C-alpha positions as CSV (number, residue, x, y, z in Angstrom):
1,X,0.0,0.1,0.0
2,X,1.3,3.4,-0.9
3,X,1.9,5.9,1.8
4,X,-0.1,9.2,1.8
5,X,2.7,11.2,3.0
6,X,6.5,10.8,2.0
7,X,7.5,10.6,5.6
8,X,9.2,7.9,7.6
9,X,8.8,7.8,11.4
10,X,11.4,5.8,13.4
11,X,11.5,4.6,17.0
12,X,14.5,2.8,18.3
13,X,14.6,3.1,22.1
14,X,11.3,1.9,23.4
15,X,13.0,-1.2,24.8
16,X,16.3,-1.7,26.7
17,X,19.3,-1.5,24.4
18,X,23.1,-1.5,24.6
19,X,25.6,0.9,23.3
20,X,28.3,-1.8,23.0
21,X,30.8,0.6,21.5
22,X,30.3,3.0,24.4
23,X,29.3,1.0,27.5
24,X,28.7,-2.7,28.3
25,X,25.3,-2.4,29.9
26,X,21.7,-2.0,28.9
27,X,20.2,1.5,28.8
28,X,16.7,1.8,30.1
29,X,13.9,1.9,27.4
30,X,12.2,5.1,26.6
31,X,8.6,4.3,27.4
32,X,5.8,5.2,25.0
33,X,8.1,6.4,22.2
34,X,6.9,3.5,20.1
35,X,3.3,4.2,20.9
36,X,3.8,7.9,19.7
37,X,5.7,6.8,16.5
38,X,3.0,4.3,15.6
39,X,0.2,6.8,16.2
40,X,1.8,9.4,14.1
41,X,2.5,6.9,11.4
42,X,-1.2,5.7,11.5
43,X,-2.6,9.3,11.4
44,X,-0.4,10.1,8.4
45,X,-0.6,6.8,6.7
46,X,3.2,7.0,6.4
47,X,6.1,4.7,6.9
48,X,7.2,3.3,10.3
49,X,10.5,1.7,11.1
50,X,11.2,0.5,14.6
51,X,12.9,-1.8,17.0
52,X,10.2,-3.7,19.0
53,X,12.2,-5.7,21.4
54,X,15.3,-5.5,23.6
55,X,18.3,-4.9,21.5
56,X,22.1,-5.7,21.7
57,X,22.8,-2.5,19.9
58,X,21.8,1.1,19.6
59,X,21.2,2.1,15.9
60,X,22.1,5.7,16.8
61,X,25.6,4.6,17.6
62,X,26.3,1.6,15.4
63,X,26.1,2.1,11.6
64,X,27.0,-1.4,10.5
65,X,24.1,-3.2,12.2
66,X,21.2,-4.9,10.3
67,X,18.7,-2.2,11.5
68,X,20.6,0.6,9.7
69,X,21.0,-1.6,6.5
70,X,17.3,-2.2,6.4
71,X,16.7,1.6,7.0
72,X,19.1,2.4,4.1
73,X,17.1,0.0,1.9
74,X,13.7,1.8,2.9
75,X,15.2,5.2,2.2
76,X,16.5,4.2,-1.2
77,X,13.2,2.5,-2.2
78,X,11.0,5.6,-1.3
79,X,11.0,9.2,-2.2
80,X,11.0,10.6,1.3
81,X,10.7,14.3,2.2
82,X,11.2,13.9,5.9
83,X,12.3,11.5,8.6
84,X,11.4,11.9,12.3
85,X,13.1,9.8,14.9
86,X,11.1,9.6,18.1
87,X,13.0,9.4,21.4
88,X,12.4,9.9,25.1
89,X,14.1,12.9,26.7
90,X,16.4,12.3,29.6
91,X,14.9,13.5,33.0
92,X,18.2,15.4,33.5
93,X,17.1,17.9,30.9
94,X,14.7,20.6,32.1
95,X,12.6,20.9,29.0
96,X,9.5,19.4,27.5
97,X,10.7,18.7,23.9
98,X,14.1,18.8,22.4
99,X,14.5,18.8,18.6
100,X,17.8,17.7,17.4
101,X,18.9,18.4,13.8
102,X,22.0,18.3,11.8
103,X,23.5,21.8,11.8
104,X,24.9,21.4,8.3
105,X,21.5,20.9,6.6
106,X,19.4,23.9,6.1
107,X,16.1,22.0,5.4
108,X,16.4,20.2,8.7
109,X,17.1,23.5,10.4
110,X,14.0,25.1,8.8
111,X,11.7,22.2,9.7
112,X,12.9,22.3,13.3
113,X,12.1,26.0,13.6
114,X,8.8,25.5,11.9
115,X,7.8,22.6,14.2
116,X,8.8,24.4,17.3
117,X,6.8,27.4,16.2
118,X,3.8,25.4,15.2
119,X,3.8,23.6,18.7
120,X,4.1,26.9,20.5
121,X,0.9,28.1,18.6
122,X,-1.1,25.0,19.7
123,X,-3.2,25.3,22.9
124,X,-1.4,22.3,24.6
125,X,2.1,23.4,24.0
126,X,2.1,27.2,23.8
127,X,4.0,27.4,27.2
128,X,6.1,24.3,26.7
129,X,9.9,24.5,26.9
130,X,10.8,23.4,23.4
131,X,14.5,23.7,22.5
132,X,16.4,23.1,19.3
133,X,20.0,21.7,19.2
134,X,22.5,20.5,16.7
135,X,24.1,17.1,16.8
136,X,27.7,17.3,18.1
137,X,30.1,17.8,15.2
138,X,32.3,14.9,16.4
139,X,29.5,12.5,17.2
140,X,30.1,9.2,15.6
141,X,26.7,8.3,14.2
142,X,23.0,9.1,14.5
143,X,20.1,8.0,12.3
144,X,19.3,11.6,11.5
145,X,22.8,12.8,10.6
146,X,23.2,9.7,8.6
147,X,20.0,10.3,6.6
148,X,20.9,14.1,6.1
149,X,24.5,13.4,5.0
150,X,24.1,10.4,2.8
151,X,20.6,10.9,1.3
152,X,20.1,14.7,1.6
153,X,16.7,14.1,3.3
154,X,15.6,16.4,6.1
155,X,15.6,14.5,9.5
156,X,14.7,15.5,13.0
157,X,15.3,13.7,16.2
158,X,12.3,14.5,18.6
159,X,13.1,13.9,22.2
160,X,10.0,14.0,24.3
161,X,9.9,14.5,28.1
162,X,8.5,11.7,30.3
163,X,5.8,14.0,31.6
164,X,4.4,14.2,28.0
165,X,5.0,10.6,27.2
166,X,3.3,9.3,30.3
167,X,0.3,11.7,30.2
168,X,-2.4,10.3,27.9
169,X,-3.9,13.7,27.2
170,X,-0.6,15.4,26.5
171,X,0.7,12.5,24.5
172,X,-2.4,12.4,22.3
173,X,-2.2,16.3,21.8
174,X,1.4,15.9,20.7
175,X,0.5,13.2,18.3
176,X,-2.3,15.3,16.9
177,X,-0.1,18.5,16.6
178,X,2.9,16.7,15.0
179,X,0.6,15.0,12.5
180,X,-1.2,18.3,11.7
181,X,2.2,20.0,11.2
182,X,3.3,17.3,8.8
183,X,0.0,17.7,6.8
184,X,0.5,21.4,6.5
185,X,4.2,21.2,5.7
186,X,4.6,18.2,3.5
187,X,2.1,18.3,0.7
């Protein structure tokens, strides 16, 4: 079945995962990130790519794993206009939503600003602390920077606070607002 919107939603941290090239322990899963990704994908009738079980690797840190190879195939087989990678935000950060984007890619920068501004105009997130940051220049790998660099497709990593992810009303409002933004932006 053809997707209505040329968008791919990814979710890779719902379940515990290892960053074997960084540390030899499991990192806690980011609860409800997959639920958010699936709901956005369903609302938009767009692609979804996720890890749906505990993993021995983290695709944001290890480029040569099967997950990333499958992701590369999906990207080359489709004409995508946007990739959004859904993550949980660390409780150490005192914000509601953090949008990471590749500093070298203007379209990702423009989309991150537009999404932040759109959310600030919505009734549920007008007072939310929404920040935009660039990936570190020396970072080894991230799904979004990989997609930006190798495929020249805008990609955003959305990190969502636990307060939003665990609150059904806020979670549903975010799903609705992100979906509406995509409809208004990607047409």
